[in-house]
N, C-alpha and C positions, 0 to 999 in steps of 0.2 A: 747713523743706520744701522739697521740691521741686517744679520746675514740670513740667508734664506734656510726657514725649519728652525732657528733658535729665537727666542726671546731676547730683545734688548735690555739693557738696563732702563731702570726706571728714571725719568727725565721729568721735571715740570716745565719743558718747554713742550706744550701740546701744539702739534703743528695743526692748522686749518683743517686739513684732510681729518684725522683723528677727532678734532673737533666734532664735526658734520657727524661723521661715524656716530658718535656718543650722542648728541641729540636727535638723530634720525632714530637709534634703539631706544632712547628713553621717551620718545613721544608717547604719550597715553600712559605714561606709568603715573600710578596715583598712591598714595599713603607715604611716602619716603622721597624728599628732594634729595638728590645728589649732586655734588660740586666736584668736578674732578680736581686733582691737584697734581697726579703725576701720572705719567703713562709708559708701559711697555707693550712693544709691538714684535709680533710674530709674523713673518712673509711666508704664505702658503699659498694655496690657490684662492685668493684672496687675503685677507688681512685678519689677524686675532689680534684684538686689545685688552689689555688688563689697567684698568684706570683705578688708581687708588682714589677714593674718594672721601669726603664730608659728608656723611649720613645723618639726615635732619627728618625724623618722623613729622607729619603734619596732623601733631595733636595739640590738645590746649598747652600743654606742660611737655613740650618735646625734650628727650635726652638724647644730645647729640653723639654721633658715635663716628667709626669708620667702616669702610667696605671696599672691596675689589669687586669691580663691576665688569665682568668680563663681556667683550662685544665681538662679533664676527662680522666684518664686512665683505660678503662676497664680490667674486668680479663683477657679476650683474646682479641688480637686484637692491633691496635695501638691506643697512646693517640691522642686525637682532641681538639683545642679550642674550647669551649661552648660560650666564652664571651668575649670581650676586652672592658673594659670600663676607658675612659681617667677620671684623676683625678688632 
C-alpha cells in the first residue's frame, strides 16, 4: 500500500488496476513493445505509476533493453504515458 504523495517501493505483483492503466496508456504505441516487470505507485489526484519494463524494439534484429514507463491515471478519463526513460 502506498502513502499519499509518496511512491511505493517497486513490486513484481502488478495489480489488475495497474495492468489496466498500463494497457490503456500504451494502446496505439508503435515501435517498441514494453512488458512490465515491476511497478511503483504514487497516490495523488489520480495515480502515478512507474513501470519497470523489458523493452523490445519492433525491428528485424531487435536489441532488447529496459525502460521506466511513467503513466498517469486520472480520477476520470483515460490513463496516459507521461514519460519513457531508457535505463
